[in-house]
C-alpha positions as CSV (number, residue, x, y, z in Angstrom):
1,M,23.8,13.9,-8.5
2,S,20.3,12.9,-7.3
3,R,18.3,10.7,-9.7
4,T,14.9,11.7,-11.0
5,F,11.8,10.0,-9.7
6,K,8.8,9.6,-12.0
7,I,5.4,10.1,-10.3
8,G,1.8,9.4,-11.2
9,I,-1.0,11.5,-9.9
10,I,-4.3,9.7,-9.3
11,G,-7.1,12.2,-8.7
12,C,-6.6,15.6,-10.1
13,G,-9.1,17.6,-8.0
14,G,-8.8,20.2,-5.3
15,I,-6.2,18.6,-3.0
16,A,-4.0,17.6,-5.9
17,N,-4.0,21.1,-7.4
18,G,-3.9,22.8,-4.0
19,K,-1.0,20.9,-2.5
20,H,0.5,17.9,-4.2
21,M,1.3,19.0,-7.7
22,P,2.4,22.6,-7.0
23,S,4.9,21.4,-4.3
24,L,6.1,18.4,-6.3
25,A,6.8,20.8,-9.2
26,K,9.3,22.7,-7.1
27,L,11.5,19.6,-6.6
28,P,14.4,19.3,-9.1
29,N,14.5,15.5,-8.9
30,V,10.8,14.8,-9.6
31,Q,8.9,14.4,-12.9
32,M,5.1,14.0,-12.9
33,V,4.6,11.7,-16.0
34,A,1.1,10.4,-15.6
35,F,-2.3,11.9,-14.5
36,C,-5.5,10.1,-13.8
37,D,-9.0,11.4,-13.0
38,I,-12.5,10.0,-13.6
39,V,-13.1,13.4,-15.4
40,E,-10.4,13.1,-18.0
41,D,-10.4,16.8,-18.8
42,R,-9.2,17.4,-15.3
43,A,-6.3,15.1,-15.8
44,R,-5.5,16.7,-19.1
45,E,-5.5,20.1,-17.5
46,A,-3.2,19.0,-14.8
47,A,-0.8,17.4,-17.3
48,G,-0.7,20.6,-19.2
49,K,0.2,22.6,-16.2
50,Y,2.5,20.2,-14.2
51,G,3.3,17.3,-16.5
52,A,6.6,16.3,-18.1
53,E,6.8,16.3,-21.9
54,G,4.6,13.5,-23.2
55,A,2.9,12.9,-19.9
56,R,0.1,10.3,-20.0
57,V,-3.5,11.2,-19.4
58,T,-6.1,8.6,-18.4
59,S,-9.3,7.9,-16.6
60,N,-8.2,4.4,-15.6
61,Y,-5.7,4.4,-12.7
62,R,-4.6,0.9,-13.4
63,E,-2.9,2.1,-16.6
64,I,-0.6,4.2,-14.3
65,L,0.1,1.1,-12.1
66,E,1.1,-0.9,-15.2
67,D,3.8,1.6,-16.1
68,G,7.1,0.2,-14.8
69,S,8.9,3.5,-15.1
70,I,6.7,5.1,-12.5
71,E,8.1,4.6,-9.0
72,I,5.8,6.8,-6.9
73,V,2.0,7.3,-6.9
74,H,0.0,10.0,-5.1
75,V,-3.6,9.1,-4.3
76,C,-5.7,12.2,-4.2
77,T,-9.2,10.7,-4.5
78,P,-12.3,10.6,-2.3
79,N,-11.9,8.6,1.0
80,D,-13.8,5.5,-0.1
81,S,-11.3,4.7,-2.8
82,H,-8.1,5.3,-0.9
83,A,-7.6,1.7,0.2
84,E,-8.4,0.1,-3.1
85,I,-6.0,2.3,-5.1
86,T,-3.3,2.4,-2.5
87,I,-3.2,-1.4,-2.1
88,A,-3.1,-1.9,-5.8
89,A,-0.3,0.6,-6.2
90,L,1.8,-1.0,-3.4
91,D,1.2,-4.4,-4.9
92,A,2.4,-3.0,-8.3
93,G,5.7,-2.0,-6.7
94,K,5.0,1.7,-6.2
95,H,5.8,3.9,-3.2
96,V,2.5,5.7,-2.2
97,M,1.5,9.0,-0.7
98,C,-2.2,8.8,0.1
99,E,-4.2,11.8,1.1
100,K,-5.7,11.9,4.6
101,P,-7.6,10.3,6.1
102,M,-5.9,7.0,5.5
103,A,-9.1,5.3,4.6
104,K,-12.9,5.4,5.0
105,T,-12.8,2.5,7.5
106,A,-10.3,1.2,10.1
107,A,-10.4,-2.2,8.5
108,D,-9.2,-0.7,5.2
109,A,-6.5,1.3,6.9
110,R,-5.2,-2.0,8.4
111,R,-5.2,-3.6,5.0
112,M,-3.1,-0.7,3.7
113,V,-0.6,-1.2,6.5
114,E,-0.4,-4.9,5.6
115,A,0.1,-4.1,1.9
116,A,3.0,-1.8,2.7
117,K,4.7,-4.5,4.7
118,R,4.0,-7.2,2.1
119,S,5.3,-5.1,-0.8
120,G,8.3,-3.6,1.0
121,K,7.4,-0.2,-0.5
122,K,6.9,3.0,1.4
123,L,3.5,4.3,2.3
124,T,2.7,7.7,3.9
125,I,-0.4,9.7,4.6
126,G,-0.9,13.4,3.8
127,Y,-0.9,14.9,7.3
128,N,0.7,18.1,6.2
129,N,0.1,20.0,9.5
130,R,3.0,18.1,11.0
131,F,5.3,20.1,8.8
132,R,4.3,23.6,9.9
133,A,7.0,25.6,11.7
134,D,5.0,25.6,15.0
135,S,4.4,21.9,14.8
136,L,8.1,21.1,14.1
137,Y,9.2,23.3,16.9
138,L,6.7,21.9,19.4
139,K,7.7,18.3,18.4
140,Q,11.3,19.1,19.3
141,V,10.1,20.6,22.7
142,C,8.2,17.3,23.4
143,E,11.1,15.1,22.3
144,D,13.5,17.1,24.5
145,G,11.3,16.3,27.5
146,D,10.6,20.0,28.2
147,L,6.9,19.2,29.0
148,G,7.6,16.1,30.9
149,E,5.0,13.3,30.8
150,I,2.1,14.6,28.7
151,Y,-1.0,13.2,30.4
152,F,-3.8,15.5,29.1
153,A,-4.3,17.0,25.7
154,K,-6.9,18.6,23.5
155,A,-7.1,18.2,19.7
156,H,-8.9,21.2,18.1
157,A,-10.6,21.3,14.7
158,I,-13.4,23.9,15.1
159,R,-15.0,26.0,12.4
160,R,-17.9,28.4,13.2
161,R,-19.4,28.2,9.7
162,A,-17.2,26.7,7.1
163,V,-19.0,23.7,5.5
164,P,-17.3,22.5,2.3
165,T,-20.1,22.5,-0.3
166,W,-18.2,21.1,-3.3
167,G,-17.2,17.6,-4.3
168,V,-18.3,14.8,-2.1
169,F,-17.6,16.3,1.4
170,L,-21.3,16.0,2.4
171,D,-21.7,12.5,1.1
172,E,-21.4,10.0,4.0
173,E,-21.1,7.0,1.5
174,K,-18.1,8.5,-0.2
175,Q,-16.4,10.2,2.7
176,G,-17.3,8.1,5.7
177,G,-18.2,11.2,7.8
178,G,-18.0,14.9,8.1
179,P,-15.8,17.3,10.1
180,L,-14.4,14.5,12.3
181,I,-12.9,12.5,9.5
182,D,-12.1,15.6,7.4
183,I,-10.4,18.1,9.8
184,G,-10.6,16.3,13.1
185,T,-8.3,13.8,11.7
186,H,-5.5,16.4,11.3
187,A,-5.9,17.6,14.9
188,L,-5.8,14.1,16.3
189,D,-2.8,13.1,14.2
190,L,-0.9,16.2,15.4
191,T,-1.8,15.5,19.0
192,L,-0.9,11.8,19.0
193,W,2.4,12.6,17.2
194,M,3.3,15.3,19.9
195,M,2.6,12.8,22.7
196,D,4.2,9.9,20.8
197,N,1.4,7.8,22.2
198,Y,-0.4,5.4,19.8
199,K,-2.0,3.0,22.3
200,P,-5.6,3.9,22.9
201,K,-7.6,2.1,25.6
202,A,-11.2,3.4,25.3
203,V,-13.2,6.0,23.4
204,L,-16.4,7.8,24.2
205,G,-17.9,9.9,21.4
206,T,-20.8,12.1,20.3
207,S,-21.8,13.5,17.0
208,Y,-24.5,16.0,16.0
209,H,-26.6,16.9,13.0
210,K,-28.0,20.1,14.5
211,L,-27.3,22.9,12.1
212,A,-27.1,20.9,8.9
213,S,-30.8,21.1,8.1
214,R,-30.9,24.9,8.0
215,E,-31.8,26.5,4.7
216,N,-29.8,29.5,3.4
217,A,-27.3,29.2,6.3
218,A,-24.4,31.6,6.6
219,N,-21.4,29.8,5.4
220,A,-17.9,30.6,4.1
221,W,-18.6,29.0,0.8
222,G,-22.3,29.9,0.5
223,P,-25.3,28.0,1.8
224,W,-25.2,24.2,1.8
225,D,-28.0,22.0,0.5
226,P,-29.6,20.4,3.6
227,K,-30.8,17.5,1.5
228,K,-27.3,16.6,0.6
229,F,-25.8,17.1,4.1
230,T,-25.8,13.5,5.1
231,V,-22.8,13.7,7.5
232,E,-22.5,15.2,11.0
233,D,-21.9,18.9,11.5
234,S,-19.9,18.4,14.6
235,A,-18.4,15.5,16.6
236,F,-16.5,15.2,19.9
237,G,-14.6,12.4,21.6
238,M,-12.8,11.6,24.8
239,I,-9.9,9.1,24.3
240,T,-8.1,7.4,27.2
241,M,-4.8,5.8,26.5
242,Q,-3.3,2.7,27.9
243,N,-0.8,4.7,30.0
244,G,-3.6,6.7,31.6
245,A,-3.4,9.8,29.4
246,T,-6.5,11.6,28.2
247,I,-7.2,13.3,24.9
248,V,-10.3,15.4,24.1
249,L,-11.0,15.8,20.4
250,E,-13.4,18.5,19.1
251,S,-14.4,19.0,15.5
252,S,-17.0,21.0,13.7
253,W,-17.9,22.6,10.3
254,A,-20.7,24.5,11.9
255,L,-20.9,25.4,15.6
256,N,-22.1,28.4,17.6
257,T,-18.8,29.3,19.0
258,L,-16.3,32.2,18.7
259,Q,-13.2,30.2,19.5
260,T,-12.2,28.6,16.2
261,G,-9.1,27.0,14.9
262,E,-8.0,23.9,13.0
263,A,-5.2,21.4,13.4
264,K,-4.2,22.8,16.8
265,C,-3.4,21.0,20.0
266,T,-3.1,21.8,23.7
267,L,-0.7,19.8,25.7
268,C,-0.4,19.5,29.5
269,G,2.6,17.7,31.0
270,T,4.2,17.3,34.3
271,E,6.9,19.8,33.6
272,G,5.1,22.3,31.3
273,G,2.3,22.9,28.8
274,A,1.9,24.2,25.3
275,D,-0.9,25.4,23.1
276,M,-1.4,26.9,19.6
277,W,-4.2,29.3,20.2
278,D,-2.3,32.6,20.0
279,G,0.9,31.5,18.2
280,L,2.9,28.8,19.8
281,R,2.9,29.3,23.6
282,I,4.9,27.3,26.1
283,N,4.0,27.6,29.8
284,G,5.3,26.3,33.1
285,E,6.8,27.1,36.5
286,K,10.3,28.2,37.3
287,H,11.8,29.6,40.5
288,S,8.4,29.4,42.1
289,R,6.8,31.6,39.4
290,L,4.6,30.8,36.5
291,Y,5.8,31.7,33.0
292,M,4.5,31.8,29.4
293,N,6.7,32.1,26.4
294,T,5.5,32.9,22.9
295,I,7.9,31.4,20.3
296,Q,9.0,33.5,17.4
297,L,8.7,31.2,14.4
298,D,9.4,33.5,11.5
299,A,12.9,34.0,10.1
300,K,12.7,37.7,10.4
301,G,15.9,39.5,11.4
302,V,15.3,43.1,10.3
303,D,12.3,45.3,9.7
304,F,12.4,45.3,5.9
305,Y,12.9,41.5,5.4
306,D,10.7,38.7,6.7
307,G,13.3,36.0,5.9
308,K,12.9,32.9,3.8
309,R,10.7,30.0,5.0
310,E,9.5,26.8,3.3
311,S,5.8,26.1,3.4
312,A,4.4,23.1,5.2
313,Q,3.3,21.4,2.0
314,D,6.6,22.0,0.4
315,T,8.4,20.5,3.4
316,E,6.0,17.6,3.3
317,M,6.8,16.7,-0.3
318,R,10.5,17.3,0.0
319,L,10.9,15.0,3.0
320,W,8.7,12.4,1.4
321,I,10.9,12.2,-1.7
322,E,14.0,12.2,0.6
323,A,12.6,9.3,2.5
324,I,12.5,7.3,-0.7
325,E,15.8,8.5,-1.9
326,Q,17.6,7.8,1.4
327,D,15.5,4.6,2.1
328,K,14.3,5.8,5.5
329,D,10.9,5.9,7.2
330,P,8.6,8.7,6.1
331,V,7.7,11.3,8.8
332,V,4.1,10.0,8.8
333,T,4.2,6.2,9.0
334,P,1.2,4.0,8.0
335,E,1.1,2.5,11.5
336,Q,0.6,5.9,13.0
337,A,-2.1,6.9,10.5
338,C,-3.9,3.6,11.1
339,V,-4.3,4.4,14.8
340,V,-5.8,7.8,13.9
341,S,-8.4,6.0,11.7
342,E,-9.2,3.4,14.4
343,I,-9.8,6.2,16.9
344,L,-12.0,8.2,14.5
345,E,-14.1,5.1,13.7
346,A,-14.5,4.3,17.4
347,I,-15.8,7.9,18.0
348,Y,-18.4,7.4,15.3
349,E,-19.3,4.0,16.7
350,S,-19.6,5.3,20.2
351,A,-21.8,8.2,19.0
352,K,-24.1,5.8,17.2
353,T,-24.4,3.3,20.0
354,G,-24.2,5.6,23.0
355,K,-21.6,3.3,24.5
356,A,-17.8,3.5,25.1
357,V,-15.6,1.6,22.6
358,Y,-12.8,-0.4,24.1
359,F,-9.6,-1.4,22.3
360,D,-7.9,-4.8,22.8
C-alpha cells in the first residue's frame, strides 16, 4: 500500500485553484493539510474545498514550514517570492513544487538549485505543458532520433489580445516582466526539453511596449489599465547554443497577428521536422518524396466513445508525487528550469542594452 503524503499549499490564488489543488485532490495518497495566503479568507476557502479534516489555515507561510508532518510544499505565489519561500521550504526539509517561472531573477533561480542540492530534497517547477499528449509523443520522437540532430527551432507563445488584467501580472516589480516571463517561459522550456539542449552560448533580444498604452483596448478579459501596464506587451529573442543550434523565441500578450498559439514549438532536424500548429505534425523525406504525418493523439476507437485520457495537469501532479515516492528525479529538474530563467533574463538584458548577451 502506498503511504499518504501531507502537503501544504502556499498561495491560494488562481494557479493553485486552477491547477494544483484540483489535480492533487484526485490522488489517493495525498492529503492537503495546510493552506496559506496573505488574504486569509482565500486560504480558508481553499481548505474548505480541498483540505483534509482539521486542515490548518494561515497567512504566515513559515507556520507551514515548521510543521514536521508536512513533507511537500507547493509554492503558488507571485514570481518575486518564489525563491524566498522555496529556499526556506527546502531548508526546512520539504520537497517543493514551485510554479513557473522558477524565479524573478536568474540569480534567485541559481540559489534555488543550490538549496535543493544542499537539502537533498526534490525541487520541481510547474512547466505543465511538458505533460500534454502531443508533448509527450513528440519527446519520444526526439529521443528515438527520428528528427536527427535538431539544429533550428522556434518557441511560440503568441496572443493577439489576451492581456491578463487581474492579480499582479502587469506589475514589473512583482513579476519581473510580461508575456516573456509569463507564457514565453513555457514555450522555451518545451523547446529546450525537446532538443535536450541546455547550453546557451549567446542571446539577442528585443521587447516592446507598443500597444500597452491604449485606452479601452480590445482584450479577452476586458480593457487593461495603461497606467498599470508596466511590463512589455511583446518580446522576442534569438538564442544560439554551444553546439551551433539556433532557437527563435516569440512571445506576446498583444500583437497584431492572426497566427496565435501558446506553448508550441517548431523543430527542424537533419532527419525530419515537427510542429504543433495544426495538431502535432511530423514531416520529412522518404523514398525521394516529402511527407507530412498528423499524429492522432486521442484514445478514440469508435464513433460514440472518445476514450479516456488524463489531463496534462493531472499527469504533472501524479508524476511529481511518484518521483518523491520512488525517489527518482522529477520530470522537470531545477537545473533545466534554471537555464530557462537565465535565457529569459538575457533576452530582457539584451533588449534593454541593445547588445547581445554571452554566456560563459
